[in-house]
Biopython code that builds the backbone (N, CA, C, O; Angstrom):
import numpy as np
from Bio.PDB.StructureBuilder import StructureBuilder

atoms = [
    (1, "MET", "N", (-9.394, -50.419, 24.311)),
    (1, "MET", "CA", (-8.673, -50.754, 23.122)),
    (1, "MET", "C", (-9.634, -49.955, 21.435)),
    (1, "MET", "O", (-9.140, -49.714, 20.333)),
    (2, "ILE", "N", (-10.883, -49.781, 21.857)),
    (2, "ILE", "CA", (-11.926, -49.238, 20.866)),
    (2, "ILE", "C", (-11.448, -47.512, 21.122)),
    (2, "ILE", "O", (-11.417, -46.644, 20.249)),
    (3, "LEU", "N", (-11.189, -47.394, 22.216)),
    (3, "LEU", "CA", (-10.855, -45.612, 22.270)),
    (3, "LEU", "C", (-9.534, -45.319, 21.468)),
    (3, "LEU", "O", (-9.335, -44.291, 20.821)),
    (4, "LYS", "N", (-8.877, -46.111, 21.570)),
    (4, "LYS", "CA", (-7.450, -46.352, 20.856)),
    (4, "LYS", "C", (-7.570, -46.460, 19.541)),
    (4, "LYS", "O", (-6.755, -45.878, 18.825)),
    (5, "GLU", "N", (-8.515, -47.157, 19.035)),
    (5, "GLU", "CA", (-8.473, -47.282, 17.536)),
    (5, "GLU", "C", (-9.430, -46.152, 16.834)),
    (5, "GLU", "O", (-9.146, -45.720, 15.716)),
    (6, "HIS", "N", (-10.494, -45.733, 17.503)),
    (6, "HIS", "CA", (-11.225, -44.216, 17.263)),
    (6, "HIS", "C", (-10.442, -43.135, 16.803)),
    (6, "HIS", "O", (-10.699, -42.446, 15.815)),
    (7, "LEU", "N", (-9.225, -42.986, 17.760)),
    (7, "LEU", "CA", (-8.284, -42.205, 18.087)),
    (7, "LEU", "C", (-7.594, -42.102, 16.607)),
    (7, "LEU", "O", (-7.481, -41.098, 15.904)),
    (8, "MET", "N", (-7.151, -43.487, 16.336)),
    (8, "MET", "CA", (-6.008, -43.945, 15.537)),
    (8, "MET", "C", (-6.437, -43.315, 13.745)),
    (8, "MET", "O", (-5.716, -42.883, 12.846)),
    (9, "ASP", "N", (-8.206, -43.580, 13.863)),
    (9, "ASP", "CA", (-8.992, -43.363, 12.540)),
    (9, "ASP", "C", (-9.011, -41.824, 12.391)),
    (9, "ASP", "O", (-8.801, -41.354, 11.273)),
    (10, "ILE", "N", (-9.227, -41.081, 13.351)),
    (10, "ILE", "CA", (-9.194, -39.808, 13.512)),
    (10, "ILE", "C", (-7.914, -38.854, 12.682)),
    (10, "ILE", "O", (-8.040, -38.099, 11.718)),
    (11, "THR", "N", (-6.542, -39.260, 13.547)),
    (11, "THR", "CA", (-5.415, -38.902, 13.299)),
    (11, "THR", "C", (-4.949, -39.160, 12.006)),
    (11, "THR", "O", (-4.318, -38.404, 11.267)),
    (12, "SER", "N", (-5.377, -40.462, 11.784)),
    (12, "SER", "CA", (-5.018, -40.681, 10.122)),
    (12, "SER", "C", (-5.410, -40.106, 9.066)),
    (12, "SER", "O", (-4.859, -39.777, 8.015)),
    (13, "SER", "N", (-6.601, -40.015, 9.545)),
    (13, "SER", "CA", (-7.750, -39.213, 8.841)),
    (13, "SER", "C", (-7.573, -37.633, 8.520)),
    (13, "SER", "O", (-8.254, -36.936, 7.768)),
    (14, "ASN", "N", (-6.646, -37.337, 9.179)),
    (14, "ASN", "CA", (-6.090, -35.442, 9.675)),
    (14, "ASN", "C", (-5.316, -35.603, 8.591)),
    (14, "ASN", "O", (-4.812, -36.711, 8.409)),
    (15, "PRO", "N", (-5.100, -34.673, 7.781)),
    (15, "PRO", "CA", (-3.695, -34.441, 6.519)),
    (15, "PRO", "C", (-3.038, -33.670, 7.222)),
    (15, "PRO", "O", (-1.949, -33.465, 6.686)),
    (16, "HIS", "N", (-3.192, -32.954, 8.480)),
    (16, "HIS", "CA", (-1.976, -32.099, 9.119)),
    (16, "HIS", "C", (-1.708, -32.976, 10.487)),
    (16, "HIS", "O", (-0.906, -32.408, 11.229)),
    (17, "SER", "N", (-2.095, -33.967, 10.880)),
    (17, "SER", "CA", (-1.690, -34.792, 12.019)),
    (17, "SER", "C", (-0.123, -34.829, 12.109)),
    (17, "SER", "O", (0.407, -34.938, 11.003)),
    (18, "GLY", "N", (0.618, -34.773, 13.027)),
    (18, "GLY", "CA", (1.795, -34.559, 13.370)),
    (18, "GLY", "C", (2.718, -33.533, 12.380)),
    (18, "GLY", "O", (3.937, -33.379, 12.461)),
    (19, "SER", "N", (1.892, -32.946, 11.526)),
    (19, "SER", "CA", (2.729, -31.899, 10.750)),
    (19, "SER", "C", (3.095, -30.845, 11.841)),
    (19, "SER", "O", (2.463, -30.765, 12.894)),
    (20, "SER", "N", (4.263, -29.956, 11.497)),
    (20, "SER", "CA", (4.732, -28.756, 12.074)),
    (20, "SER", "C", (3.792, -27.779, 11.591)),
    (20, "SER", "O", (3.125, -28.068, 10.597)),
    (21, "LEU", "N", (3.628, -26.547, 12.212)),
    (21, "LEU", "CA", (2.817, -25.735, 11.911)),
    (21, "LEU", "C", (3.546, -24.792, 10.746)),
    (21, "LEU", "O", (2.869, -23.867, 10.297)),
    (22, "GLU", "N", (4.720, -24.960, 10.305)),
    (22, "GLU", "CA", (5.062, -24.354, 9.495)),
    (22, "GLU", "C", (4.617, -25.302, 8.012)),
    (22, "GLU", "O", (4.335, -24.733, 6.958)),
    (23, "SER", "N", (4.619, -26.601, 8.148)),
    (23, "SER", "CA", (4.293, -27.216, 7.265)),
    (23, "SER", "C", (2.566, -26.896, 6.903)),
    (23, "SER", "O", (2.189, -26.803, 5.735)),
    (24, "PHE", "N", (1.615, -26.750, 8.079)),
    (24, "PHE", "CA", (0.625, -26.449, 8.055)),
    (24, "PHE", "C", (0.388, -25.322, 7.186)),
    (24, "PHE", "O", (-0.307, -25.337, 6.170)),
    (25, "LEU", "N", (1.210, -24.049, 7.810)),
    (25, "LEU", "CA", (0.936, -22.583, 6.702)),
    (25, "LEU", "C", (1.092, -22.888, 5.572)),
    (25, "LEU", "O", (0.209, -22.497, 4.808)),
    (26, "GLU", "N", (2.153, -23.634, 5.016)),
    (26, "GLU", "CA", (2.347, -23.748, 3.750)),
    (26, "GLU", "C", (1.567, -24.565, 2.977)),
    (26, "GLU", "O", (1.611, -24.487, 1.749)),
    (27, "GLY", "N", (0.982, -25.203, 3.451)),
    (27, "GLY", "CA", (-0.216, -26.087, 2.636)),
    (27, "GLY", "C", (-1.470, -25.214, 2.413)),
    (27, "GLY", "O", (-2.237, -25.365, 1.462)),
    (28, "GLU", "N", (-1.611, -24.217, 3.454)),
    (28, "GLU", "CA", (-2.815, -23.393, 3.672)),
    (28, "GLU", "C", (-2.526, -22.183, 2.536)),
    (28, "GLU", "O", (-3.343, -21.375, 2.094)),
    (29, "GLY", "N", (-1.115, -22.319, 2.210)),
    (29, "GLY", "CA", (-0.605, -20.927, 1.233)),
    (29, "GLY", "C", (-0.319, -19.854, 2.148)),
    (29, "GLY", "O", (-0.285, -18.711, 1.692)),
    (30, "ILE", "N", (-0.127, -20.037, 3.270)),
    (30, "ILE", "CA", (-0.339, -18.395, 4.119)),
    (30, "ILE", "C", (1.086, -18.017, 4.791)),
    (30, "ILE", "O", (1.419, -16.965, 5.336)),
    (31, "LEU", "N", (1.936, -19.395, 4.547)),
    (31, "LEU", "CA", (3.225, -19.265, 4.964)),
    (31, "LEU", "C", (3.660, -18.022, 5.166)),
    (31, "LEU", "O", (3.541, -17.411, 6.228)),
    (32, "GLU", "N", (4.253, -17.545, 4.011)),
    (32, "GLU", "CA", (4.644, -16.077, 3.668)),
    (32, "GLU", "C", (4.121, -14.810, 4.423)),
    (32, "GLU", "O", (4.682, -13.953, 5.105)),
    (33, "GLU", "N", (2.816, -15.027, 4.032)),
    (33, "GLU", "CA", (2.443, -13.897, 5.029)),
    (33, "GLU", "C", (2.220, -13.791, 6.912)),
    (33, "GLU", "O", (2.069, -12.845, 7.685)),
    (34, "ALA", "N", (2.282, -14.967, 7.044)),
    (34, "ALA", "CA", (2.087, -15.652, 8.305)),
    (34, "ALA", "C", (3.348, -15.372, 8.914)),
    (34, "ALA", "O", (3.291, -14.836, 10.021)),
    (35, "THR", "N", (4.495, -15.621, 8.425)),
    (35, "THR", "CA", (5.899, -15.462, 8.442)),
    (35, "THR", "C", (6.172, -13.743, 8.587)),
    (35, "THR", "O", (6.797, -13.300, 9.551)),
    (36, "THR", "N", (5.739, -13.039, 7.736)),
    (36, "THR", "CA", (6.060, -11.740, 7.825)),
    (36, "THR", "C", (5.193, -11.112, 8.907)),
    (36, "THR", "O", (5.628, -10.037, 9.320)),
    (37, "ALA", "N", (4.115, -11.524, 9.430)),
    (37, "ALA", "CA", (3.510, -10.649, 10.272)),
    (37, "ALA", "C", (3.982, -11.105, 11.495)),
    (37, "ALA", "O", (3.576, -10.406, 12.423)),
    (38, "ALA", "N", (4.910, -12.307, 11.927)),
    (38, "ALA", "CA", (5.507, -12.653, 13.228)),
    (38, "ALA", "C", (6.366, -11.853, 13.313)),
    (38, "ALA", "O", (6.605, -11.297, 14.385)),
    (39, "VAL", "N", (7.031, -11.604, 12.212)),
    (39, "VAL", "CA", (8.524, -10.888, 12.147)),
    (39, "VAL", "C", (8.136, -9.195, 12.689)),
    (39, "VAL", "O", (8.753, -8.538, 13.527)),
    (40, "LYS", "N", (7.148, -8.868, 12.048)),
    (40, "LYS", "CA", (6.571, -7.481, 12.267)),
    (40, "LYS", "C", (6.443, -7.687, 13.540)),
    (40, "LYS", "O", (7.306, -7.145, 14.231)),
    (41, "ARG", "N", (5.589, -8.338, 14.119)),
    (41, "ARG", "CA", (5.137, -8.264, 15.728)),
    (41, "ARG", "C", (6.372, -8.490, 16.508)),
    (41, "ARG", "O", (6.442, -7.906, 17.589)),
    (42, "VAL", "N", (7.355, -9.237, 16.142)),
    (42, "VAL", "CA", (8.507, -9.019, 17.198)),
    (42, "VAL", "C", (8.844, -8.199, 17.286)),
    (42, "VAL", "O", (8.819, -7.538, 18.324)),
    (43, "ILE", "N", (9.533, -7.713, 15.749)),
    (43, "ILE", "CA", (10.456, -5.939, 15.862)),
    (43, "ILE", "C", (9.741, -4.961, 16.757)),
    (43, "ILE", "O", (10.256, -4.308, 17.665)),
    (44, "ALA", "N", (8.346, -4.952, 16.332)),
    (44, "ALA", "CA", (7.999, -3.894, 17.171)),
    (44, "ALA", "C", (7.877, -4.139, 18.701)),
    (44, "ALA", "O", (8.340, -3.264, 19.433)),
    (45, "TRP", "N", (7.369, -5.107, 19.197)),
    (45, "TRP", "CA", (7.611, -5.588, 20.502)),
    (45, "TRP", "C", (9.022, -5.240, 21.318)),
    (45, "TRP", "O", (9.234, -4.787, 22.443)),
    (46, "GLN", "N", (9.868, -5.653, 20.250)),
    (46, "GLN", "CA", (11.554, -5.335, 20.669)),
    (46, "GLN", "C", (11.736, -4.033, 21.056)),
    (46, "GLN", "O", (12.144, -3.687, 22.166)),
    (47, "ILE", "N", (11.350, -3.095, 19.882)),
    (47, "ILE", "CA", (11.869, -1.596, 19.980)),
    (47, "ILE", "C", (10.718, -1.136, 21.293)),
    (47, "ILE", "O", (11.133, -0.517, 22.273)),
    (48, "GLN", "N", (9.498, -1.463, 21.175)),
    (48, "GLN", "CA", (8.734, -1.158, 22.202)),
    (48, "GLN", "C", (8.985, -1.175, 23.828)),
    (48, "GLN", "O", (8.632, -0.298, 24.616)),
    (49, "GLN", "N", (9.724, -2.463, 24.148)),
    (49, "GLN", "CA", (10.356, -2.971, 24.835)),
    (49, "GLN", "C", (11.592, -1.963, 25.701)),
    (49, "GLN", "O", (11.740, -1.549, 26.851)),
    (50, "GLU", "N", (12.272, -1.876, 24.503)),
    (50, "GLU", "CA", (13.813, -1.292, 24.600)),
    (50, "GLU", "C", (13.565, 0.383, 24.830)),
    (50, "GLU", "O", (14.408, 0.998, 25.483)),
    (51, "MET", "N", (12.471, 1.043, 24.315)),
    (51, "MET", "CA", (11.904, 2.193, 24.589)),
    (51, "MET", "C", (11.839, 2.533, 26.322)),
    (51, "MET", "O", (12.480, 3.321, 27.017)),
    (52, "GLU", "N", (10.661, 1.464, 26.666)),
    (52, "GLU", "CA", (10.072, 1.294, 27.875)),
    (52, "GLU", "C", (11.380, 1.479, 28.824)),
    (52, "GLU", "O", (11.477, 2.300, 29.736)),
    (53, "HIS", "N", (12.314, 0.589, 28.437)),
    (53, "HIS", "CA", (13.724, 0.073, 29.406)),
    (53, "HIS", "C", (14.238, 1.227, 29.547)),
    (53, "HIS", "O", (14.679, 1.552, 30.650)),
    (54, "ARG", "N", (14.297, 2.162, 28.377)),
    (54, "ARG", "CA", (14.917, 3.707, 28.333)),
    (54, "ARG", "C", (14.207, 4.656, 28.644)),
    (54, "ARG", "O", (14.734, 5.758, 28.496)),
    (55, "LYS", "N", (13.187, 4.633, 29.029)),
    (55, "LYS", "CA", (12.221, 5.683, 29.149)),
    (55, "LYS", "C", (12.317, 6.905, 28.214)),
    (55, "LYS", "O", (12.577, 8.086, 28.446)),
    (56, "LEU", "N", (11.965, 6.103, 26.859)),
    (56, "LEU", "CA", (11.650, 6.991, 26.018)),
    (56, "LEU", "C", (10.363, 7.372, 25.433)),
    (56, "LEU", "O", (9.759, 6.445, 24.894)),
    (57, "SER", "N", (9.857, 8.413, 25.416)),
    (57, "SER", "CA", (8.105, 8.547, 24.856)),
    (57, "SER", "C", (8.585, 8.181, 23.293)),
    (57, "SER", "O", (9.645, 7.778, 22.814)),
    (58, "LYS", "N", (7.593, 8.440, 22.874)),
    (58, "LYS", "CA", (7.374, 8.448, 21.391)),
    (58, "LYS", "C", (7.845, 9.559, 20.689)),
    (58, "LYS", "O", (8.269, 9.411, 19.543)),
    (59, "THR", "N", (7.825, 10.613, 21.211)),
    (59, "THR", "CA", (7.892, 12.118, 20.885)),
    (59, "THR", "C", (9.746, 11.803, 20.742)),
    (59, "THR", "O", (10.372, 11.731, 19.685)),
    (60, "ALA", "N", (10.242, 11.676, 21.991)),
    (60, "ALA", "CA", (11.613, 11.728, 22.287)),
    (60, "ALA", "C", (12.112, 10.640, 21.057)),
    (60, "ALA", "O", (12.943, 10.959, 20.207)),
    (61, "MET", "N", (11.566, 9.532, 21.108)),
    (61, "MET", "CA", (12.059, 8.648, 20.098)),
    (61, "MET", "C", (12.091, 8.742, 18.657)),
    (61, "MET", "O", (13.002, 8.169, 18.060)),
    (62, "ALA", "N", (11.055, 9.508, 17.905)),
    (62, "ALA", "CA", (10.783, 10.059, 17.069)),
    (62, "ALA", "C", (11.958, 11.050, 16.391)),
    (62, "ALA", "O", (12.503, 11.135, 15.290)),
    (63, "ARG", "N", (12.037, 11.775, 17.727)),
    (63, "ARG", "CA", (12.523, 12.980, 17.350)),
    (63, "ARG", "C", (14.362, 12.579, 17.281)),
    (63, "ARG", "O", (15.124, 13.164, 16.511)),
    (64, "LEU", "N", (14.712, 11.705, 18.053)),
    (64, "LEU", "CA", (16.018, 10.998, 17.603)),
    (64, "LEU", "C", (16.359, 10.328, 16.429)),
    (64, "LEU", "O", (17.450, 10.262, 15.862)),
    (65, "MET", "N", (14.884, 9.660, 16.033)),
    (65, "MET", "CA", (15.009, 8.576, 14.865)),
    (65, "MET", "C", (15.353, 10.087, 13.727)),
    (65, "MET", "O", (16.354, 10.071, 13.012)),
    (66, "GLU", "N", (14.602, 11.022, 13.721)),
    (66, "GLU", "CA", (14.533, 12.080, 12.965)),
    (66, "GLU", "C", (13.438, 11.585, 11.780)),
    (66, "GLU", "O", (13.556, 11.470, 10.560)),
    (67, "THR", "N", (12.333, 11.348, 12.693)),
    (67, "THR", "CA", (11.433, 10.822, 11.728)),
    (67, "THR", "C", (9.916, 11.613, 12.569)),
    (67, "THR", "O", (10.051, 12.234, 13.623)),
    (68, "SER", "N", (8.754, 11.467, 11.985)),
    (68, "SER", "CA", (7.547, 11.598, 12.662)),
    (68, "SER", "C", (7.284, 10.774, 13.549)),
    (68, "SER", "O", (7.731, 9.640, 13.722)),
    (69, "ARG", "N", (6.144, 11.675, 14.434)),
    (69, "ARG", "CA", (5.265, 10.414, 15.388)),
    (69, "ARG", "C", (4.718, 9.447, 14.743)),
    (69, "ARG", "O", (4.583, 8.355, 15.296)),
    (70, "ALA", "N", (4.254, 9.681, 13.316)),
    (70, "ALA", "CA", (3.039, 9.161, 12.649)),
    (70, "ALA", "C", (4.199, 7.602, 12.232)),
    (70, "ALA", "O", (4.013, 6.448, 12.616)),
    (71, "GLN", "N", (5.108, 8.014, 11.535)),
    (71, "GLN", "CA", (6.038, 6.992, 11.334)),
    (71, "GLN", "C", (6.450, 6.171, 12.521)),
    (71, "GLN", "O", (6.952, 5.087, 12.222)),
    (72, "LEU", "N", (6.377, 6.370, 13.458)),
    (72, "LEU", "CA", (7.254, 6.014, 14.726)),
    (72, "LEU", "C", (5.992, 4.827, 14.902)),
    (72, "LEU", "O", (6.228, 3.619, 14.914)),
    (73, "ASP", "N", (4.683, 5.396, 15.029)),
    (73, "ASP", "CA", (3.460, 4.742, 15.183)),
    (73, "ASP", "C", (3.564, 3.738, 14.265)),
    (73, "ASP", "O", (3.674, 2.722, 14.950)),
    (74, "ARG", "N", (3.593, 3.430, 13.110)),
    (74, "ARG", "CA", (3.406, 2.775, 12.076)),
    (74, "ARG", "C", (4.686, 1.298, 12.583)),
    (74, "ARG", "O", (4.473, 0.088, 12.494)),
    (75, "VAL", "N", (5.682, 1.852, 12.982)),
    (75, "VAL", "CA", (6.933, 0.933, 13.026)),
    (75, "VAL", "C", (6.401, 0.221, 14.552)),
    (75, "VAL", "O", (6.739, -0.959, 14.640)),
    (76, "LEU", "N", (5.754, 0.671, 15.556)),
    (76, "LEU", "CA", (5.315, 0.068, 16.772)),
    (76, "LEU", "C", (4.101, -0.304, 16.686)),
    (76, "LEU", "O", (3.568, -0.324, 17.795)),
    (77, "ASN", "N", (3.188, -0.720, 15.540)),
    (77, "ASN", "CA", (2.170, -1.107, 15.401)),
    (77, "ASN", "C", (2.343, -2.446, 14.580)),
    (77, "ASN", "O", (2.711, -2.407, 13.406)),
    (78, "PRO", "N", (2.061, -3.663, 15.247)),
    (78, "PRO", "CA", (2.439, -5.030, 14.822)),
    (78, "PRO", "C", (1.660, -5.032, 13.699)),
    (78, "PRO", "O", (2.131, -5.878, 12.939)),
    (79, "GLU", "N", (0.711, -4.510, 13.220)),
    (79, "GLU", "CA", (-0.144, -5.049, 12.497)),
    (79, "GLU", "C", (-0.199, -4.261, 10.951)),
    (79, "GLU", "O", (-0.884, -4.623, 9.994)),
    (80, "ASP", "N", (0.742, -3.065, 11.008)),
    (80, "ASP", "CA", (1.327, -2.251, 9.644)),
    (80, "ASP", "C", (2.554, -2.877, 9.375)),
    (80, "ASP", "O", (3.575, -2.631, 10.017)),
    (81, "GLY", "N", (2.481, -3.795, 8.313)),
    (81, "GLY", "CA", (3.749, -4.296, 7.919)),
    (81, "GLY", "C", (4.472, -3.461, 6.803)),
    (81, "GLY", "O", (5.137, -4.081, 5.973)),
    (82, "ASN", "N", (4.394, -2.237, 6.737)),
    (82, "ASN", "CA", (4.589, -1.320, 5.523)),
    (82, "ASN", "C", (5.571, -0.214, 6.265)),
    (82, "ASN", "O", (5.356, 0.973, 6.512)),
    (83, "VAL", "N", (6.608, -0.952, 6.501)),
    (83, "VAL", "CA", (7.932, -0.064, 7.081)),
    (83, "VAL", "C", (8.793, -0.404, 6.752)),
    (83, "VAL", "O", (9.116, -1.590, 6.819)),
    (84, "THR", "N", (9.613, 0.660, 6.189)),
    (84, "THR", "CA", (11.120, 0.524, 5.346)),
    (84, "THR", "C", (12.299, -0.257, 6.263)),
    (84, "THR", "O", (12.004, -0.479, 7.437)),
    (85, "LEU", "N", (12.997, -0.481, 6.006)),
    (85, "LEU", "CA", (14.379, -0.992, 6.278)),
    (85, "LEU", "C", (15.202, -0.074, 7.198)),
    (85, "LEU", "O", (15.809, -0.328, 8.239)),
    (86, "ASP", "N", (14.995, 1.411, 6.302)),
    (86, "ASP", "CA", (16.048, 2.531, 7.008)),
    (86, "ASP", "C", (15.007, 2.778, 8.017)),
    (86, "ASP", "O", (15.415, 2.356, 9.099)),
    (87, "THR", "N", (14.013, 3.208, 8.096)),
    (87, "THR", "CA", (12.849, 3.594, 9.064)),
    (87, "THR", "C", (13.562, 2.436, 10.418)),
    (87, "THR", "O", (14.153, 2.923, 11.382)),
    (88, "LEU", "N", (13.366, 0.839, 10.252)),
    (88, "LEU", "CA", (13.508, 0.285, 11.256)),
    (88, "LEU", "C", (15.349, 0.381, 11.867)),
    (88, "LEU", "O", (15.531, 0.563, 13.071)),
    (89, "GLN", "N", (16.626, 0.232, 10.868)),
    (89, "GLN", "CA", (17.582, 0.598, 11.236)),
    (89, "GLN", "C", (17.679, 1.781, 12.025)),
    (89, "GLN", "O", (18.329, 1.735, 13.069)),
    (90, "ARG", "N", (17.042, 2.980, 11.614)),
    (90, "ARG", "CA", (17.057, 4.334, 12.565)),
    (90, "ARG", "C", (16.829, 4.063, 13.801)),
    (90, "ARG", "O", (17.675, 4.334, 14.652)),
    (91, "ALA", "N", (15.550, 3.435, 14.142)),
    (91, "ALA", "CA", (15.013, 2.808, 15.346)),
    (91, "ALA", "C", (16.142, 2.186, 15.987)),
    (91, "ALA", "O", (16.583, 2.540, 17.080)),
    (92, "ALA", "N", (16.641, 1.161, 15.214)),
    (92, "ALA", "CA", (17.753, -0.085, 16.156)),
    (92, "ALA", "C", (19.119, 0.952, 16.682)),
    (92, "ALA", "O", (19.727, 0.739, 17.731)),
    (93, "LYS", "N", (19.438, 2.076, 15.743)),
    (93, "LYS", "CA", (20.680, 2.690, 16.261)),
    (93, "LYS", "C", (20.013, 3.366, 17.352)),
    (93, "LYS", "O", (20.424, 3.109, 18.484)),
    (94, "VAL", "N", (19.035, 4.204, 17.214)),
    (94, "VAL", "CA", (18.769, 4.855, 18.598)),
    (94, "VAL", "C", (19.045, 4.242, 19.909)),
    (94, "VAL", "O", (19.603, 4.726, 20.894)),
    (95, "LEU", "N", (18.353, 2.647, 19.643)),
    (95, "LEU", "CA", (18.414, 1.764, 21.058)),
    (95, "LEU", "C", (19.766, 1.365, 20.892)),
    (95, "LEU", "O", (20.044, 0.437, 21.651)),
    (96, "GLY", "N", (20.567, 1.679, 20.277)),
    (96, "GLY", "CA", (22.049, 0.951, 20.419)),
    (96, "GLY", "C", (21.914, -0.699, 19.869)),
    (96, "GLY", "O", (22.648, -1.654, 20.125)),
    (97, "ARG", "N", (21.108, -0.652, 19.311)),
    (97, "ARG", "CA", (21.002, -2.189, 18.415)),
    (97, "ARG", "C", (20.821, -1.744, 16.721)),
    (97, "ARG", "O", (20.514, -0.680, 16.184)),
    (98, "ARG", "N", (21.150, -3.023, 16.215)),
    (98, "ARG", "CA", (20.843, -3.221, 14.850)),
    (98, "ARG", "C", (20.353, -4.129, 14.535)),
    (98, "ARG", "O", (20.333, -5.205, 15.134)),
    (99, "VAL", "N", (19.735, -3.781, 13.254)),
    (99, "VAL", "CA", (18.700, -5.074, 12.336)),
    (99, "VAL", "C", (19.294, -5.955, 11.641)),
    (99, "VAL", "O", (19.886, -5.594, 10.624)),
    (100, "ARG", "N", (19.278, -7.204, 11.995)),
    (100, "ARG", "CA", (20.166, -8.380, 11.507)),
    (100, "ARG", "C", (18.914, -8.677, 9.868)),
    (100, "ARG", "O", (17.722, -8.408, 10.014)),
    (101, "LEU", "N", (19.241, -9.020, 8.995)),
    (101, "LEU", "CA", (18.159, -10.109, 8.143)),
    (101, "LEU", "C", (18.839, -10.941, 7.621)),
    (101, "LEU", "O", (20.017, -10.702, 7.887)),
    (102, "GLU", "N", (18.719, -11.888, 6.952)),
    (102, "GLU", "CA", (19.551, -12.933, 6.263)),
    (102, "GLU", "C", (18.322, -13.723, 5.405)),
    (102, "GLU", "O", (17.168, -13.813, 5.825)),
    (103, "LEU", "N", (18.767, -14.240, 4.208)),
    (103, "LEU", "CA", (17.917, -15.263, 3.408)),
    (103, "LEU", "C", (18.014, -16.502, 3.934)),
    (103, "LEU", "O", (19.156, -16.862, 4.218)),
    (104, "ALA", "N", (17.072, -17.298, 4.154)),
    (104, "ALA", "CA", (17.278, -18.849, 4.598)),
    (104, "ALA", "C", (16.375, -19.360, 3.413)),
    (104, "ALA", "O", (16.175, -20.566, 3.264)),
]
sb = StructureBuilder()
sb.init_structure("model")
sb.init_model(0)
sb.init_chain("A")
sb.init_seg("    ")
for serial, (resi, resn, name, xyz) in enumerate(atoms, 1):
    if name == "N":
        sb.init_residue(resn, " ", resi, " ")
    sb.init_atom(name, np.array(xyz, "f"), 0.0, 1.0, " ", f" {name:<3s}", serial, name[0])
structure = sb.get_structure()
């Protein structure tokens, strides 16, 4: 019984107890930054996976996208959020995919 009361005291004093990750990030003021980083990581991973599936080297992919290898490296770098929609669309097109965006 004492352990249960202690756990209740801890969780009731934690302002984030029972909250979602999204509400926690929002409370910390970093929701948009975290969302942007997560989206970029997923897109970079998806492009990399599809390139591997199609056995496309970075050089070949860049050539098909009509861009530089350095630009493709920025697309594939999950830490680099400075990639244009045009570049993402060209990468998707080469891979037989398309980019979908929506405002939620």
